[in-house]
C-alpha positions as CSV (number, residue, x, y, z in Angstrom):
1,X,123.4,126.3,83.3
2,X,127.0,126.0,81.9
3,X,128.1,123.0,81.9
4,X,131.1,121.4,84.1
5,X,134.5,121.9,81.9
6,X,137.1,119.8,82.4
7,X,140.3,121.4,81.8
8,X,143.2,120.1,79.6
9,X,146.4,118.2,80.5
10,X,148.8,119.6,78.7
11,X,151.1,117.2,76.9
12,X,154.7,117.9,76.5
13,X,157.2,115.3,73.9
14,X,160.3,115.0,73.6
15,X,161.5,117.1,70.7
16,X,164.8,115.7,69.2
17,X,165.4,119.0,67.2
18,X,165.4,121.3,70.0
19,X,167.1,117.9,71.2
20,X,170.2,118.3,69.1
21,X,170.3,121.7,69.3
22,X,171.4,121.6,73.0
23,X,174.2,119.4,72.3
24,X,177.2,120.8,74.0
25,X,179.2,121.2,71.0
26,X,182.4,119.2,70.4
27,X,181.5,116.1,72.5
28,X,180.0,113.5,71.5
29,X,177.1,112.6,73.0
30,X,175.0,108.4,73.3
31,X,170.9,108.3,71.0
32,X,169.7,105.1,72.7
33,X,167.0,103.7,70.7
34,X,164.5,103.6,72.6
35,X,164.7,107.4,72.9
36,X,164.9,108.5,69.2
37,X,165.3,106.3,65.9
38,X,168.5,106.3,64.4
39,X,166.5,107.3,61.2
40,X,164.8,110.1,62.7
41,X,167.7,110.8,64.4
42,X,170.0,111.3,61.0
43,X,166.8,113.3,59.4
44,X,166.6,116.1,62.1
45,X,170.9,116.3,61.8
46,X,170.5,116.3,57.7
47,X,167.5,119.2,57.8
48,X,169.7,121.0,60.8
49,X,173.3,121.3,59.1
50,X,170.9,122.9,55.8
51,X,169.6,125.6,59.0
52,X,173.2,125.9,59.3
53,X,174.3,123.5,62.9
54,X,177.2,120.9,61.9
55,X,176.3,117.4,63.1
56,X,178.7,114.3,63.1
57,X,176.9,111.0,63.4
58,X,177.8,107.7,63.9
59,X,176.1,103.8,63.8
60,X,179.7,102.1,63.6
61,X,180.3,98.7,66.0
62,X,176.8,100.4,68.5
63,X,173.8,98.4,69.4
64,X,170.5,100.4,69.4
65,X,172.6,104.0,70.0
66,X,173.5,106.6,67.1
67,X,177.1,108.4,68.8
68,X,176.3,112.4,67.4
69,X,178.7,115.1,67.7
70,X,177.6,118.8,67.0
71,X,180.0,120.3,65.5
72,X,179.2,123.9,65.0
């Protein structure tokens, strides 16, 4: 007699690094704090910059958001 098996629910969560990689080049994009925290965005940008990507980030004159521009 086999016990009943349950099917695992596949949970996908947003990937910050994949989101940043998918940004269009030279187009400023706003990322809200509800989506990703500013510190997390800055850390991910730093790691991606070491891998050959290039990003600019600015929080100047903004509340609860960060503007990210992919330059390379």
